[in-house]
C-alpha positions, 0 to 999 in steps of 0.5 A: 152169863152166856147170852145169845142174840138172834137178829137176822140184820145185826151188823157192826159199826164198820157196816151200813146198818143199825148197831143195837145189839153190837152196842148192847153186847159190848156193855154186857161183856163189860159186866162179865157176860159172854155174848154171841150174835147170830146174824146174816152176812148178807146186807140188804142195804149194800146188796152183797155179802159183807163176809167172805164165807168161802165154802162154809154156810157160816163163819165165826168172827170175834169183833171186840170180844163179841162172837158173831156167827155170820150165816150165809142166807138167801140174798134179798134183792127184791120183795119176791125174795124177801120171804125166802131170806126169812126162812133161809135165816130160820133154817140156817140158824137152827142147822148151824147151832146144831152143827157147831154149838150143840154142847154149849150151855146158854143162859139167855137167848134173845130172839129179835124181830124185824121178822118173827121167824128169827124169834121163832128160831131163838125160841126153838133153840132155847127149848133145846138149851133149857135157857131163858127166852126173851122175845124182842119185838122191834117192829109190830108185825103185822100191825105195821102192815095193817096201819100202813094200809098194806094188808087188811086186819082180816087177811089170812096172813094177818091172822097167821102173824097175829097168831105167831106174835101171840105164841111168842108172847106166851112162850117168852120169859120176858118181852122187850119192846122198843116203843115207849107205849108198846107195853100197852100194845102187848097188854092189849093182847092179853099178856101180863105187863109184868113180863114186858120191859122197854129198851129203846134204841140208843146211842154210843155217846163216846163215838160222838165225843171222840169221833174220828175223821172220815175221808169218805165224808170229807169227799162227800161234803166237799161241794157243800162247803160254806152251805147251811146243811140240813141233814137226813140219815137213814131209810127212804121208805113209806114210814119215813114219809120223805115226800115232806122233805121235798115239800120243805126243800121247795118251800125253803128254795122260795124263801132263801134269798141267799140260796145258801141252805141245802138239804142232804138226804143220806141213805137208801131205800125202796122210794129213794129213786122216786124221791130223786125224780120228784126233786128233779121235776120240781127243779130243786137244786137245794137238795142232794141225795147221797149214798149210805155210809158206815155207822162208824162214820155217822158222828163225823158226818153229823158234826159237819151239819147245821141242822137235822131232819126227820119226818114221820108218817101220821099213822095209827101205828105211832100211838104206841111210840117210836124209836128211830136210831137217827133221832138219838144220833142227831141229839148226841151230835147236838144238832137242832132238829126239824120234826116234820110230823103231827105233834101229837105223835112225838111226846117228849120231843114237843118240849125239848129245846132245839127241836121244832115240830110241825106238820106245816112246811111253811112254819118249819121253813120259817124256823129254819130261816130263823135259826140260819139268821140266829146261829148264836142260839145253836150252842145253847140248843146243842147243850140241851140236846146232848144232855137229854140223850146222854141222861136217857138214851146212852147204851150204858144206861140201856145196857144196865137196864137189860143186864138187871132184868137178866140177873133177876132171872138167874140163880147165882150158881147158874151165872158162875157156871155159865161164865166158864162155858163159852170160848170166843174164837 
């Protein structure tokens, strides 16, 4: 099979971003497929282009057998240019395919949100190529904005986005959702649930078993040697609800007589500076905010921590579930986890040994102090956490699931012919 994936924000492990499609592509290649990922070369996290385009508007790169087509899109420096970057990706992807890959046959084209214009571009190209079109909805637009109170359900933008979402649902051959209960969301829009399947985010288990040392991480953590380190990795935005992290750090500071428990928040996002200021106002010397690092360095970073942390906003959006990359990284590292949220939101994690769930900062503070004083319990927790993620969320399991869905849509002759068509540069 020849498979194309359109994802504005796709990146490799050598960059600072999620690697969902890189990992899925590696698995599909192991099954004999050819995979191309069409992505922007501009990093919203690093605020720069991660690929040198010279004079071209696109560049083709072979990354471990995956053909990446990097598009030079409009930079996203602030919210006012965000929409421009969406349209830039949409236009560039269509133009580049027409210019460079017009004669190539494709079996399956996946259009992946965050924003729906990436999926719309994928649909248009699938019509030209006469290929199967899969719509992967990683975020529910506009439902996310509505449930976070950013926009009303009756606003003209909401109605437009709902209309585009419904259009993509109807035109797709299959719909991929990341949240475990989002099949119900799609069904509530009048779509037959038989064409919807669930592929959450996952983790490369081997990257944790065979982790490489990182000088960057060693330098970053040098001043925290000997500390009991509780780590958060990822975005610092509204959905991450990291005001709770500040509250917990304050509670722990009051309860930690040895002053040896330290919180590390690694990442970037629109609210990071505000959180740093809040911590400073409260004179919290037990929390440090650090810059984001490459995905490839995450396993080594987590190996140096003692606990992990995640907070989730109590929003109606999460009744459909959630699928955050950091969760599976924490589990693969065998790190006991603080989940600072409403227990009703987290499903399976309520009953997972080594995961402590509560909205109450004082209760979670007590759990941290207990584990700090009972570190002999950690090996048992680590084994349970690693077993859980390996049996459910490894990319080999998730990749096999999507591969079987694609095979079910293909005729044997189509697969045999398409495998001869693509030449990865």
